[in-house]
Wavefront OBJ file of the C-alpha trace (Angstrom):
o trace
v 0.000 0.000 0.000
v 1.397 3.364 -1.012
v 1.202 6.206 1.491
v 1.102 9.762 0.152
v 2.515 12.439 2.446
v 1.328 16.039 2.051
v 2.786 19.142 3.694
v 0.353 21.835 4.835
v -2.424 20.424 2.660
v -5.971 21.456 3.508
v -8.014 18.852 5.375
v -11.746 19.144 5.914
v -13.035 19.400 9.465
v -15.028 16.173 9.051
v -12.009 14.183 7.867
v -9.778 15.639 10.572
v -12.371 14.991 13.266
v -12.659 11.348 12.170
v -8.904 10.830 12.653
v -8.940 12.442 16.104
v -12.005 10.428 17.108
v -10.248 7.213 16.053
v -7.416 8.161 18.385
v -9.822 8.901 21.238
v -8.754 12.553 21.355
v -12.060 13.916 22.639
v -10.402 17.012 24.108
v -10.398 18.206 20.491
v -13.466 16.530 19.050
v -15.685 17.767 21.874
v -14.921 21.284 20.617
v -15.570 21.396 16.843
v -14.538 25.047 16.677
v -11.019 24.078 17.722
v -10.799 21.394 15.055
v -11.910 23.941 12.465
v -9.046 26.367 13.162
v -6.129 24.359 14.538
v -4.370 23.617 11.243
v -4.519 27.251 10.174
v -2.893 28.230 13.467
v -0.097 25.702 13.137
v 3.441 26.401 11.989
v 3.478 23.234 9.866
v 1.687 19.964 9.467
v 2.089 16.833 7.413
v -0.673 14.392 6.645
v -0.519 10.779 5.491
v -3.079 9.468 3.008
v -3.900 5.959 1.755
v -6.502 5.401 -0.948
v -7.858 8.911 -0.383
v -8.257 8.348 3.366
v -6.451 10.417 6.012
v -4.480 7.863 8.037
v -1.951 10.032 9.896
v -1.018 13.550 10.916
v 1.727 15.449 12.665
v 1.079 19.058 13.671
v 3.727 21.488 14.890
v 3.538 24.921 16.469
v 6.370 27.321 17.214
v 8.324 30.305 15.960
v 10.483 28.507 13.331
v 13.509 29.997 15.067
v 14.102 28.822 18.629
v 11.293 26.449 19.634
v 9.259 23.720 18.021
v 6.387 22.054 19.786
v 5.023 18.856 18.321
v 1.421 19.371 19.287
v -0.125 16.278 17.712
v 1.004 13.091 16.068
v -1.503 10.379 15.426
v -2.057 7.444 13.096
v -5.368 5.711 12.492
v -5.380 2.526 14.560
v -5.873 0.337 11.477
v -2.722 1.839 9.937
v -0.391 1.706 12.935
v 2.841 -0.305 12.944
v 3.521 0.429 9.257
v 6.107 3.184 9.729
v 3.710 6.072 9.140
v 4.187 7.671 12.554
v 7.957 7.332 12.362
v 7.965 8.850 8.882
v 5.897 11.800 10.088
v 8.167 12.330 13.109
v 11.352 12.110 11.062
v 9.939 14.525 8.491
v 9.198 17.076 11.210
v 12.595 16.694 12.879
v 14.337 17.044 9.511
v 12.207 20.016 8.430
v 13.033 21.811 11.693
v 16.605 20.597 12.229
v 17.683 24.249 12.584
v 15.629 24.554 15.795
v 17.511 24.015 19.050
v 14.631 22.798 21.195
v 11.799 20.462 20.225
v 9.167 19.661 22.856
v 6.377 17.104 22.986
v 4.073 16.147 25.857
v 2.267 12.814 25.730
v 0.741 10.120 27.876
v 2.994 7.699 29.739
v 2.496 4.262 28.230
v 5.176 1.692 27.341
v 4.381 1.712 23.610
v 4.391 5.527 23.572
v 7.796 5.650 25.264
v 9.193 3.084 22.856
v 7.928 4.998 19.825
v 9.369 8.371 20.830
v 12.674 6.908 21.931
v 12.940 5.059 18.589
v 12.298 8.401 16.884
v 15.269 9.942 18.737
v 13.506 11.908 21.472
v 14.630 11.829 25.105
v 12.742 12.126 28.345
v 13.338 15.619 29.736
v 14.641 14.059 32.973
v 17.457 12.459 30.942
v 18.640 15.927 29.878
v 18.959 17.298 33.434
v 15.987 19.500 32.662
v 12.580 20.045 34.140
v 9.258 20.406 32.426
v 6.328 22.313 33.864
v 2.853 22.414 32.458
v -0.446 24.108 33.277
v -3.632 22.590 31.902
v -7.077 24.098 31.590
v -8.779 20.723 31.356
v -12.262 22.169 31.110
v -11.480 23.808 27.730
l 1 2 3 4 5 6 7 8 9 10 11 12 13 14 15 16 17 18 19 20 21 22 23 24 25 26 27 28 29 30 31 32 33 34 35 36 37 38 39 40 41 42 43 44 45 46 47 48 49 50 51 52 53 54 55 56 57 58 59 60 61 62 63 64 65 66 67 68 69 70 71 72 73 74 75 76 77 78 79 80 81 82 83 84 85 86 87 88 89 90 91 92 93 94 95 96 97 98 99 100 101 102 103 104 105 106 107 108 109 110 111 112 113 114 115 116 117 118 119 120 121 122 123 124 125 126 127 128 129 130 131 132 133 134 135 136 137 138 139
């Protein structure tokens, strides 16, 4: 199966919502207005398509100078373990190799750790750093 990767290509709200729903990301899908504007507010995104279906996405925010934040990376469950996520991650890291600091916050699960470590990311605690976060979970 051939995967087509597209940089900054438009994606309809319905198609995007379907991918986020598949991933169980209800913090987004419960707020359709957010889904409608999040790609436009991103620095860069890359989507993965198979047979006209959106099967993966990475979305980055930042200033394209000093900081890159990988906001979202997800692959449709039926398409996982085929290298799509790794391709998306490597494309982002290559595209922004001039940036000193890349940050990503995710859930703590063994398969998640394994994926990000295979992609070349480190836990912040391994860099003698700290990470602080403030969530508004009701939004």
